[in-house]
N, CA, C and O of each residue as an XYZ file, in Angstrom:
320
protein
N     -52.866     24.413     -2.921
C     -52.274     24.243     -1.603
C     -51.663     25.578     -1.181
O     -51.014     26.251     -1.981
N     -51.871     25.949      0.061
C     -51.353     27.209      0.606
C     -50.058     26.951      1.356
O     -49.800     25.838      1.815
N     -49.259     27.983      1.472
C     -47.987     27.908      2.191
C     -48.142     28.588      3.547
O     -48.914     29.535      3.694
N     -47.407     28.099      4.527
C     -47.464     28.637      5.880
C     -46.035     28.741      6.407
O     -45.256     27.796      6.278
N     -45.693     29.861      6.990
C     -44.364     30.041      7.571
C     -44.488     29.956      9.084
O     -45.349     30.597      9.686
N     -43.624     29.162      9.686
C     -43.604     29.016     11.138
C     -42.226     29.452     11.617
O     -41.209     28.975     11.114
N     -42.195     30.351     12.580
C     -40.918     30.850     13.088
C     -40.705     30.355     14.510
O     -41.634     30.320     15.316
N     -39.489     29.979     14.800
C     -39.115     29.548     16.142
C     -37.655     29.863     16.367
O     -36.918     30.127     15.417
N     -37.235     29.838     17.610
C     -35.834     30.139     17.890
C     -34.933     28.971     17.474
O     -35.414     27.899     17.106
N     -33.621     29.199     17.540
C     -32.651     28.188     17.088
C     -32.768     26.883     17.869
O     -32.668     25.797     17.299
N     -32.976     26.999     19.162
C     -33.078     25.792     20.000
C     -34.276     24.935     19.579
O     -34.155     23.719     19.434
N     -35.424     25.575     19.385
C     -36.625     24.860     18.961
C     -36.396     24.202     17.603
O     -36.805     23.061     17.387
N     -35.749     24.914     16.694
C     -35.487     24.361     15.363
C     -34.593     23.126     15.457
O     -34.848     22.123     14.790
N     -33.547     23.196     16.282
C     -32.660     22.027     16.446
C     -33.402     20.842     17.040
O     -33.197     19.706     16.613
N     -34.277     21.096     18.036
C     -35.077     20.022     18.629
C     -35.996     19.396     17.582
O     -36.098     18.173     17.488
N     -36.658     20.237     16.802
C     -37.537     19.751     15.751
C     -36.761     18.950     14.721
O     -37.212     17.887     14.294
N     -35.605     19.444     14.320
C     -34.783     18.767     13.330
C     -34.348     17.381     13.823
O     -34.424     16.406     13.076
N     -33.897     17.293     15.071
C     -33.498     15.989     15.640
C     -34.683     15.035     15.692
O     -34.561     13.855     15.364
N     -35.834     15.562     16.109
C     -37.025     14.728     16.251
C     -37.455     14.131     14.911
O     -37.680     12.925     14.813
N     -37.569     14.973     13.878
C     -38.043     14.460     12.588
C     -37.042     13.495     11.971
O     -37.443     12.537     11.310
N     -35.758     13.723     12.169
C     -34.746     12.782     11.656
C     -34.863     11.432     12.355
O     -34.812     10.383     11.714
N     -35.018     11.471     13.666
C     -35.106     10.235     14.454
C     -36.369      9.446     14.107
O     -36.331      8.218     14.033
N     -37.484     10.141     13.895
C     -38.765      9.486     13.641
C     -39.033      9.221     12.164
O     -39.955      8.478     11.828
N     -38.227      9.829     11.264
C     -38.434      9.623      9.842
C     -39.533     10.475      9.241
O     -40.085     10.127      8.197
N     -39.858     11.580      9.881
C     -40.860     12.513      9.377
C     -40.180     13.607      8.559
O     -38.953     13.705      8.523
N     -40.988     14.415      7.912
C     -40.515     15.699      7.392
C     -41.057     16.765      8.327
O     -42.063     16.551      9.003
N     -40.396     17.907      8.365
C     -40.894     18.989      9.228
C     -42.295     19.396      8.790
O     -43.184     19.575      9.623
N     -42.489     19.539      7.490
C     -43.788     19.930      6.974
C     -44.862     18.906      7.343
O     -45.939     19.274      7.810
N     -44.568     17.626      7.134
C     -45.540     16.574      7.433
C     -45.919     16.546      8.900
O     -47.090     16.367      9.235
N     -44.943     16.721      9.780
C     -45.214     16.717     11.217
C     -46.083     17.909     11.607
O     -47.052     17.755     12.350
N     -45.741     19.092     11.110
C     -46.498     20.293     11.460
C     -47.929     20.206     10.937
O     -48.868     20.581     11.638
N     -48.101     19.714      9.711
C     -49.450     19.561      9.153
C     -50.255     18.568      9.998
O     -51.423     18.823     10.294
N     -49.651     17.444     10.390
C     -50.337     16.453     11.231
C     -50.743     17.050     12.574
O     -51.855     16.820     13.047
N     -49.850     17.810     13.183
C     -50.158     18.436     14.470
C     -51.298     19.442     14.332
O     -52.194     19.486     15.176
N     -51.268     20.252     13.269
C     -52.349     21.220     13.059
C     -53.678     20.517     12.845
O     -54.698     20.945     13.384
N     -53.679     19.454     12.072
C     -54.920     18.706     11.844
C     -55.456     18.125     13.141
O     -56.663     18.141     13.378
N     -54.561     17.609     13.986
C     -55.026     17.004     15.239
C     -55.602     18.054     16.183
O     -56.521     17.753     16.945
N     -55.087     19.262     16.149
C     -55.602     20.330     16.997
C     -56.937     20.853     16.468
O     -57.833     21.182     17.245
N     -57.062     20.928     15.152
C     -58.264     21.505     14.545
C     -59.410     20.513     14.403
O     -60.555     20.924     14.213
N     -59.126     19.212     14.491
C     -60.157     18.184     14.389
C     -60.946     18.163     15.692
O     -60.351     18.146     16.770
N     -62.276     18.164     15.611
C     -63.061     18.154     16.851
C     -62.858     16.841     17.631
O     -62.754     15.761     17.050
N     -62.807     16.970     18.941
C     -62.707     15.793     19.801
C     -64.013     15.019     19.689
O     -65.092     15.610     19.723
N     -63.920     13.712     19.559
C     -65.125     12.895     19.400
C     -65.213     11.882     20.541
O     -64.205     11.393     21.049
N     -66.433     11.592     20.917
C     -66.684     10.602     21.954
C     -66.601      9.195     21.390
O     -66.243      9.004     20.228
N     -66.929      8.216     22.210
C     -66.833      6.818     21.808
C     -67.702      6.473     20.607
O     -67.361      5.574     19.839
N     -68.801      7.162     20.436
C     -69.701      6.863     19.320
C     -69.443      7.766     18.120
O     -70.231      7.770     17.174
N     -68.366      8.523     18.141
C     -68.042      9.389     17.027
C     -68.767     10.709     17.017
O     -68.663     11.468     16.054
N     -69.502     10.997     18.077
C     -70.232     12.255     18.171
C     -69.255     13.332     18.654
O     -68.560     13.123     19.648
N     -69.188     14.484     17.966
C     -68.268     15.537     18.398
C     -68.565     16.008     19.818
O     -69.724     16.123     20.217
N     -67.513     16.275     20.569
C     -67.642     16.818     21.920
C     -67.383     18.320     21.831
O     -66.233     18.759     21.814
N     -68.443     19.092     21.774
C     -68.330     20.530     21.653
C     -67.891     21.139     22.973
O     -68.005     20.495     24.016
N     -67.380     22.394     22.949
C     -66.880     23.022     24.178
C     -67.856     23.019     25.344
O     -67.425     23.039     26.497
N     -69.167     22.995     25.077
C     -70.135     23.009     26.171
C     -70.630     21.603     26.514
O     -71.572     21.457     27.293
N     -70.008     20.567     25.943
C     -70.393     19.182     26.228
C     -70.123     18.862     27.704
O     -69.101     19.290     28.239
N     -71.007     18.127     28.367
C     -70.828     17.807     29.783
C     -69.501     17.099     30.089
O     -68.997     17.196     31.208
N     -68.940     16.399     29.120
C     -67.670     15.694     29.314
C     -66.600     16.629     29.860
O     -65.846     16.257     30.759
N     -66.533     17.848     29.318
C     -65.469     18.769     29.711
C     -65.608     19.210     31.159
O     -64.637     19.680     31.752
N     -66.789     19.069     31.740
C     -66.986     19.423     33.140
C     -66.352     18.440     34.107
O     -66.124     18.771     35.271
N     -66.062     17.221     33.631
C     -65.462     16.227     34.526
C     -63.984     16.002     34.258
O     -63.322     15.304     35.026
N     -63.452     16.578     33.185
C     -62.033     16.407     32.878
C     -61.203     16.993     34.009
O     -61.402     18.141     34.404
N     -60.285     16.212     34.520
C     -59.414     16.673     35.590
C     -60.018     16.559     36.970
O     -59.342     16.847     37.958
N     -61.273     16.148     37.070
C     -61.914     16.005     38.376
C     -61.932     14.533     38.762
O     -61.670     13.661     37.933
N     -62.232     14.271     39.982
C     -62.414     12.899     40.422
C     -61.290     12.375     41.289
O     -61.379     11.257     41.797
N     -60.227     13.157     41.473
C     -59.132     12.698     42.319
C     -58.986     13.678     43.472
O     -58.850     14.884     43.262
N     -59.016     13.158     44.672
C     -58.846     13.974     45.868
C     -57.374     13.980     46.221
O     -56.839     12.960     46.657
N     -56.718     15.097     46.043
C     -55.280     15.173     46.320
C     -55.006     15.708     47.731
O     -53.854     15.766     48.163
N     -56.044     16.091     48.429
C     -55.878     16.661     49.757
C     -55.293     15.625     50.708
O     -55.890     14.569     50.920
N     -54.165     15.912     51.264
C     -53.549     15.011     52.226
C     -52.759     13.881     51.584
O     -52.109     13.121     52.302
N     -52.788     13.739     50.276
C     -52.046     12.655     49.630
C     -50.572     13.038     49.535
O     -50.241     14.165     49.166
N     -49.689     12.096     49.868
C     -48.257     12.367     49.773
C     -47.664     11.809     48.488
O     -46.582     12.229     48.076
N     -48.347     10.878     47.854
C     -47.902     10.405     46.539
C     -49.114      9.936     45.747
O     -50.225      9.876     46.275
N     -48.898      9.607     44.493
C     -50.000      9.241     43.602
C     -50.774      8.038     44.104
O     -51.988      7.968     43.910
N     -50.107      7.092     44.742
C     -50.784      5.881     45.198
C     -51.812      6.173     46.281
O     -52.690      5.348     46.533
N     -51.718      7.333     46.926
C     -52.653      7.674     47.987
C     -53.867      8.450     47.490
O     -54.776      8.735     48.269
N     -53.897      8.799     46.193
C     -55.057      9.541     45.665
C     -56.320      8.724     45.826
O     -56.315      7.506     45.647
N     -57.411      9.411     46.169
C     -58.678      8.743     46.365
C     -59.684      9.278     45.377
O     -59.738     10.486     45.148
N     -60.475      8.419     44.792
C     -61.483      8.865     43.839
C     -62.644      9.511     44.578
O     -63.061      9.042     45.637
N     -63.151     10.574     44.015
C     -64.308     11.256     44.577
C     -65.550     10.843     43.783
O     -65.440     10.571     42.588
N     -66.692     10.791     44.395
C     -67.907     10.504     43.636
C     -68.215     11.652     42.692
O     -68.050     12.815     43.060
N     -68.656     11.347     41.490
C     -68.978     12.395     40.497
C     -70.439     12.765     40.569
O     -70.896     13.625     39.816
């Protein structure tokens, strides 16, 4: 097993410390879980990896017309 040092300012450390105490985690366990979730490839419904050039990424964030909308309830879906 390899060791990894993570540096952050005092405020970040206090936030992390409060969070892990409240949730019952260890700092190491939380950081390892977060790293694994970032490094694990995103998978579709059938378990097939979604690579960076997968068509799925072309529609992420699209489909909502915000032009003229004054609140979220007024958003209109656009045809894809």
